[in-house]
N, CA, C and O of each residue as an XYZ file, in Angstrom:
308
protein
N      12.172      4.031    -15.332
C      13.326      3.510    -14.629
C      13.263      1.989    -14.631
O      12.254      1.426    -14.207
N      14.268      1.329    -15.077
C      14.305     -0.125    -15.148
C      14.866     -0.712    -13.864
O      15.678     -0.085    -13.183
N      14.432     -1.904    -13.548
C      14.972     -2.625    -12.405
C      16.394     -3.068    -12.731
O      16.811     -3.028    -13.889
N      17.137     -3.490    -11.713
C      18.535     -3.873    -11.904
C      18.699     -5.024    -12.889
O      19.724     -5.095    -13.568
N      17.735     -5.920    -12.989
C      17.867     -7.039    -13.908
C      17.408     -6.686    -15.324
O      17.344     -7.557    -16.192
N      17.090     -5.415    -15.556
C      16.678     -4.969    -16.874
C      15.178     -4.964    -17.072
O      14.689     -4.406    -18.054
N      14.436     -5.576    -16.160
C      12.974     -5.604    -16.274
C      12.399     -4.279    -15.788
O      12.998     -3.596    -14.957
N      11.240     -3.928    -16.314
C      10.561     -2.726    -15.850
C      10.020     -2.980    -14.446
O       9.589     -4.092    -14.141
N      10.040     -1.961    -13.590
C       9.501     -2.161    -12.242
C       7.993     -2.390    -12.310
O       7.319     -1.876    -13.202
N       7.478     -3.156    -11.370
C       6.051     -3.459    -11.343
C       5.231     -2.302    -10.815
O       5.777     -1.286    -10.385
N       3.919     -2.461    -10.849
C       3.028     -1.434    -10.324
C       3.264     -1.227     -8.827
O       3.609     -2.161     -8.103
N       3.072      0.000     -8.383
C       3.260      0.339     -6.975
C       1.937      0.201     -6.234
O       0.936      0.808     -6.613
N       1.942     -0.598     -5.179
C       0.755     -0.846     -4.368
C       0.996     -0.343     -2.957
O       2.040     -0.611     -2.362
N       0.022      0.392     -2.424
C       0.058      0.770     -1.013
C      -0.701     -0.290     -0.240
O      -1.852     -0.589     -0.557
N      -0.067     -0.858      0.767
C      -0.667     -1.856      1.639
C      -0.849     -1.206      3.003
O       0.134     -0.914      3.683
N      -2.092     -0.975      3.410
C      -2.374     -0.287      4.666
C      -3.137     -1.204      5.612
O      -4.268     -1.601      5.332
N      -2.505     -1.534      6.731
C      -3.128     -2.366      7.758
C      -2.426     -2.091      9.076
O      -1.201     -1.977      9.117
N      -3.194     -1.985     10.155
C      -2.598     -1.726     11.460
C      -1.971     -2.966     12.076
O      -1.232     -2.861     13.055
N      -2.251     -4.132     11.523
C      -1.670     -5.377     12.018
C      -0.362     -5.664     11.285
O      -0.365     -6.002     10.101
N       0.748     -5.528     11.994
C       2.069     -5.741     11.389
C       2.201     -7.174     10.878
O       2.856     -7.407      9.862
N       1.592     -8.130     11.564
C       1.699     -9.521     11.116
C       1.066     -9.707      9.730
O       1.536    -10.523      8.938
N       0.014     -8.958      9.443
C      -0.634     -9.073      8.131
C       0.238     -8.453      7.053
O       0.454     -9.066      6.007
N       0.748     -7.238      7.293
C       1.582     -6.602      6.273
C       2.885     -7.357      6.065
O       3.388     -7.420      4.943
N       3.439     -7.930      7.127
C       4.710     -8.657      6.973
C       4.532     -9.952      6.189
O       5.495    -10.452      5.607
N       3.331    -10.500      6.161
C       3.071    -11.704      5.366
C       2.588    -11.379      3.955
O       2.953    -12.063      2.999
N       1.771    -10.338      3.825
C       1.181    -10.018      2.527
C       2.149     -9.279      1.601
O       2.132     -9.507      0.391
N       2.983     -8.407      2.142
C       3.917     -7.643      1.307
C       4.833     -8.554      0.477
O       4.972     -8.323     -0.724
N       5.458     -9.571      1.064
C       6.311    -10.445      0.246
C       5.533    -11.205     -0.836
O       6.070    -11.466     -1.913
N       4.290    -11.557     -0.560
C       3.470    -12.245     -1.559
C       3.237    -11.318     -2.747
O       3.366    -11.729     -3.900
N       2.893    -10.071     -2.457
C       2.693     -9.095     -3.534
C       3.983     -8.861     -4.314
O       3.963     -8.777     -5.542
N       5.102     -8.757     -3.602
C       6.395     -8.529     -4.265
C       6.768     -9.693     -5.171
O       7.259     -9.483     -6.280
N       6.540    -10.909     -4.712
C       6.829    -12.085     -5.552
C       5.926    -12.122     -6.781
O       6.261    -12.741     -7.791
N       4.786    -11.459     -6.685
C       3.849    -11.396     -7.819
C       4.169    -10.245     -8.763
O       3.438    -10.012     -9.725
N       5.259     -9.521     -8.495
C       5.706     -8.481     -9.405
C       5.352     -7.062     -9.013
O       5.621     -6.127     -9.768
N       4.751     -6.882     -7.837
C       4.393     -5.541     -7.385
C       5.491     -4.931     -6.534
O       6.220     -5.633     -5.833
N       5.596     -3.611     -6.608
C       6.392     -2.869     -5.628
C       5.410     -2.504     -4.524
O       4.277     -2.118     -4.812
N       5.824     -2.617     -3.270
C       4.898     -2.450     -2.153
C       5.406     -1.378     -1.198
O       6.571     -1.378     -0.801
N       4.504     -0.460     -0.837
C       4.750      0.503      0.230
C       3.753      0.172      1.337
O       2.571     -0.039      1.065
N       4.222      0.127      2.577
C       3.383     -0.274      3.704
C       3.100      0.925      4.602
O       3.992      1.717      4.908
N       1.841      1.040      5.018
C       1.417      2.024      6.017
C       0.690      1.269      7.120
O       0.010      0.276      6.862
N       0.840      1.753      8.360
C       0.223      1.057      9.490
C      -0.916      1.832     10.132
O      -1.437      1.415     11.167
N      -1.312      2.948      9.538
C      -2.519      3.637      9.995
C      -3.077      4.478      8.857
O      -2.405      4.711      7.852
N      -4.296      4.924      9.026
C      -4.977      5.642      7.964
C      -4.346      6.966      7.606
O      -4.268      7.325      6.431
N      -3.893      7.698      8.618
C      -3.264      8.990      8.351
C      -1.993      8.816      7.529
O      -1.746      9.573      6.590
N      -1.200      7.829      7.878
C       0.035      7.531      7.146
C      -0.299      7.086      5.715
O       0.398      7.455      4.770
N      -1.349      6.305      5.563
C      -1.753      5.842      4.233
C      -2.193      7.012      3.361
O      -1.813      7.089      2.192
N      -2.997      7.931      3.920
C      -3.427      9.105      3.153
C      -2.239      9.952      2.717
O      -2.185     10.414      1.577
N      -1.288     10.155      3.626
C      -0.098     10.940      3.292
C       0.697     10.265      2.179
O       1.187     10.933      1.269
N       0.824      8.939      2.253
C       1.562      8.205      1.220
C       0.851      8.303     -0.126
O       1.497      8.491     -1.158
N      -0.470      8.177     -0.120
C      -1.224      8.265     -1.365
C      -1.161      9.667     -1.961
O      -1.110      9.819     -3.182
N      -1.163     10.688     -1.113
C      -1.046     12.068     -1.598
C       0.330     12.332     -2.196
O       0.450     13.048     -3.190
N       1.375     11.753     -1.591
C       2.750     12.033     -2.008
C       3.239     11.122     -3.124
O       4.180     11.471     -3.837
N       2.620      9.967     -3.283
C       3.146      8.976     -4.218
C       2.358      8.871     -5.502
O       1.395      9.599     -5.742
N       2.803      7.937     -6.312
C       2.170      7.668     -7.596
C       1.757      6.201     -7.612
O       2.243      5.415     -8.426
N       0.855      5.845     -6.704
C       0.438      4.456     -6.529
C      -0.523      4.030     -7.626
O      -1.340      4.816     -8.105
N      -0.404      2.772     -8.009
C      -1.295      2.195     -9.000
C      -2.518      1.558     -8.350
O      -3.568      1.439     -8.980
N      -2.382      1.149     -7.093
C      -3.479      0.501     -6.378
C      -3.214      0.609     -4.878
O      -2.101      0.907     -4.443
N      -4.262      0.360     -4.107
C      -4.134      0.340     -2.650
C      -4.936     -0.829     -2.102
O      -6.056     -1.091     -2.541
N      -4.352     -1.524     -1.140
C      -5.030     -2.587     -0.403
C      -5.215     -2.033      0.999
O      -4.239     -1.818      1.719
N      -6.478     -1.797      1.394
C      -6.784     -1.085      2.627
C      -7.538     -1.963      3.608
O      -8.480     -2.663      3.238
N      -7.115     -1.920      4.863
C      -7.818     -2.590      5.945
C      -9.081     -1.790      6.256
O      -9.018     -0.572      6.424
N     -10.201     -2.454      6.332
C     -11.468     -1.773      6.591
C     -11.605     -1.411      8.067
O     -12.344     -0.483      8.395
N     -10.922     -2.108      8.962
C     -11.124     -1.908     10.390
C      -9.871     -1.403     11.104
O      -9.482     -1.974     12.123
N      -9.239     -0.364     10.605
C      -8.116      0.261     11.299
C      -8.664      1.285     12.285
O      -9.721      1.867     12.042
N      -7.962      1.514     13.394
C      -8.383      2.593     14.286
C      -8.153      3.949     13.616
O      -7.292      4.075     12.745
N      -8.910      4.946     14.016
C      -8.785      6.259     13.388
C      -9.431      6.221     12.023
O     -10.589      5.824     11.893
N      -8.700      6.626     11.011
C      -9.224      6.578      9.646
C      -9.077      5.148      9.131
O      -7.963      4.636      9.020
N     -10.194      4.509      8.819
C     -10.139      3.143      8.304
C     -10.133      3.165      6.773
O     -10.128      4.231      6.158
N     -10.134      2.002      6.185
C     -10.076      1.906      4.728
C     -11.215      2.624      4.029
O     -11.012      3.264      2.996
N     -12.416      2.520      4.589
C     -13.558      3.223      3.984
C     -13.385      4.734      4.083
O     -13.733      5.463      3.155
N     -12.847      5.205      5.207
C     -12.594      6.636      5.374
C     -11.557      7.147      4.394
O     -11.668      8.263      3.887
N     -10.545      6.329      4.127
C      -9.518      6.701      3.153
C     -10.153      6.863      1.773
O      -9.892      7.842      1.073
N     -10.987      5.900      1.389
C     -11.635      5.971      0.076
C     -12.531      7.204     -0.003
O     -12.534      7.895     -1.022
N     -13.293      7.492      1.056
C     -14.164      8.682      1.061
C     -13.346      9.955      0.865
O     -13.746     10.844      0.114
N     -12.210     10.041      1.535
C     -11.365     11.238      1.417
C     -10.721     11.358      0.044
O     -10.522     12.466     -0.453
N     -10.402     10.250     -0.559
C      -9.785     10.275     -1.885
C     -10.774     10.673     -2.962
O     -10.388     11.254     -3.976
N     -12.036     10.368     -2.755
C     -13.058     10.723     -3.746
C     -13.229     12.206     -3.745
O     -14.041     12.734     -4.505
């Protein structure tokens, strides 16, 4: 599927962090760098997104409450 300007869409990145201020600042930076970004604000939501989507990469917060970034990686393995 091509983007509206004719360019191919960029890689899809999941950005998972419980701090909204971090995701609201980092997501636009990633988008300007050519990535498509999906945001999750907790580990359970991130796992569900990774299970349902076709992500190329994930940027995970190591210190989220509940399932943290390390827990997500352990479950994905």
